[in-house]
N, C-alpha and C positions, 0 to 999 in steps of 0.2 A: 412714088410719087411724086413729080416735079414739084417745087416752094412753089413756084407761079398758084398751080391746082390747090396748094393746101392754102395758099395766103387767101386767094376767092373764097373757099368754102368757111375758111375762116371767120372772115367779114360779116357773111349770111347768117353764122351762126349764133357770133357777137349781136346781130340785131335779130334776131330769132327770140338771144335771151331775154333782150333787152324789151321788145314788144311784149312777150308772155310777162315781164313778170310787172309792164304794166297793168296790162288787162287781168290781174290773178288780186292783182292790188285793189281792181275796181270792181270784179266775182266779190273778194273780201267784205266791200263795205256795202254792197247788196245785198247778201246773206244776211249782213248785221240788220242792215233798217230792216230789210224784210224779215228777220225774225224764220230765218228758213234754213236748216241743213243742208248743204252739200250731198250730192249724191257720191261724190270722189273729191279727191283732192283740188282745192282750188288752183294750185302750180300746173297739178295737170290737165284739167277742163282748158285753163289758160296757156297751155302749149297745144292741146286739141286745135281749139278754137282759133290760131292761129295760123296753123298748120294749114285747116279749112276754109283761108282767105273768109273769116268769119269777122273779124277786128281789121277795122278800114285804121289806117296810120301813116304820118306820114310825118321825115326826118327836115328838121332844121336845116337850110344847109349851110353848110361847114364855116367857119371863119378863117379866115385868113391870119397865117401866124403873124406877128412880125419882124419886121427885117433888120 
C-alpha cells in the first residue's frame, strides 16, 4: 500500500477514535444520570454510532504554527 494511502486513512482513523471517545464519555454520563444499564459496552456503542453518522461533530480549525 503506498504511503499516501496509509497517511490518508490514518488521519480518518484518528478522527474516528477521537469523536468516538467523546461520544463514549457522553453516553456514559447519560447512563449514569438516568440510572440505566447499557446493553453493550459504551465504547462499542459509540464507535457504531459514529460509523452510522448518528453523531454530529465539527473540528475546530487548526491553528497555524508560530514561525
